[in-house]
C-alpha positions in Angstrom: -152.7 23.0 151.1 -151.3 24.7 154.1 -147.5 25.2 154.1 -147.3 23.9 157.5 -148.8 20.6 156.3 -146.2 20.5 153.4 -143.5 20.8 156.0 -144.9 18.0 158.0 -145.2 15.8 155.1 -141.7 16.4 154.0 -140.4 15.5 157.5 -142.4 12.2 157.2 -140.9 11.4 154.0 -137.3 12.1 155.3 -138.0 9.8 158.2 -139.0 7.1 155.6 -135.7 7.6 153.8 -137.3 8.5 150.4 -136.9 12.4 150.7 -133.6 12.3 148.8 -135.4 10.7 145.8 -138.1 13.2 145.9 -135.8 16.1 146.4 -133.6 14.9 143.5 -136.6 14.7 141.2 -137.8 18.2 142.2 -134.2 19.6 141.6 -134.0 17.9 138.2 -137.3 19.3 137.2 -136.3 22.7 138.4 -133.1 22.5 136.5 -135.2 21.5 133.4 -137.4 24.6 133.9 -134.3 26.9 134.2 -132.7 25.4 131.1 -136.0 26.0 129.1 -136.3 29.5 130.5 -132.7 30.1 129.3 -133.3 28.7 125.7 -136.6 30.8 125.6 -134.7 33.9 126.4 -132.1 33.3 123.7 -134.7 32.7 121.2 -136.4 35.9 122.1 -133.1 37.7 121.8 -132.6 36.2 118.3 -136.1 37.2 117.4 -135.5 40.8 118.6 -132.3 40.9 116.5 -134.2 39.7 113.4 -136.9 42.2 113.6 -134.3 45.0 114.3 -132.2 44.1 111.4 -135.1 43.5 109.1 -134.1 39.9 108.6 -137.7 38.7 108.1 -136.5 35.6 106.3 -135.4 34.3 109.8 -138.4 35.4 111.5 -140.8 32.4 110.9 -138.3 29.6 112.0 -137.4 31.6 115.2 -141.1 32.1 116.0 -141.7 28.4 115.6 -138.7 27.7 117.8 -140.1 30.0 120.5 -143.5 28.4 120.3 -141.8 24.9 120.6 -139.9 25.9 123.7 -142.9 27.5 125.3 -144.8 24.3 124.6 -142.2 22.4 126.3 -142.2 24.5 129.2 -146.0 24.2 129.5 -145.7 20.4 129.4 -143.1 20.4 132.2 -145.0 22.7 134.4 -147.8 20.1 134.4 -145.4 17.7 136.2 -144.1 20.2 138.6 -145.9 21.2 141.8 -144.1 24.3 143.0 -146.2 26.6 145.0 -145.3 30.3 145.3 -147.1 32.5 147.9 -149.2 35.2 146.2 -147.5 37.8 148.5 -144.2 37.0 146.9 -145.7 37.5 143.4 -147.3 40.8 144.4 -144.1 42.0 145.8 -142.2 41.2 142.6 -145.0 42.8 140.5 -144.6 45.9 142.7 -140.9 46.0 142.0 -139.9 45.2 145.5 -137.4 42.6 146.8 -139.3 39.3 147.9 -136.5 38.8 150.4 -138.1 41.6 152.5 -141.1 39.2 153.1 -138.8 36.6 154.4 -137.0 39.1 156.8 -140.5 40.3 158.0 -141.6 36.7 158.7 -138.5 35.8 160.6 -138.9 39.1 162.5 -142.5 38.2 163.4 -141.5 34.7 164.4 -138.7 36.0 166.8 -141.1 38.4 168.4 -143.6 35.6 169.4 
């Protein structure tokens, strides 16, 4: 779907008075995703510590915990409809700041 169409639909929703409900729901889902990412990073750190200190006894429960968190994130992602432009992802992969794309787009808009 074209981003311009998304913007138009969002404005229509706002005029109907239901945008705050949609926005709150999206923010709540985004907060859940952030929480799952944080938990996953903590588990990965604990897993790394277990491997570094040769505590293999704790390895299996931590791996199971990691798989459980990743499964939760996967289920939550099915409910979220967040679209990220591929240009932003390629900039991140190249180690560049994605804000540069926003600056470039604003500059192009001001020229026209």
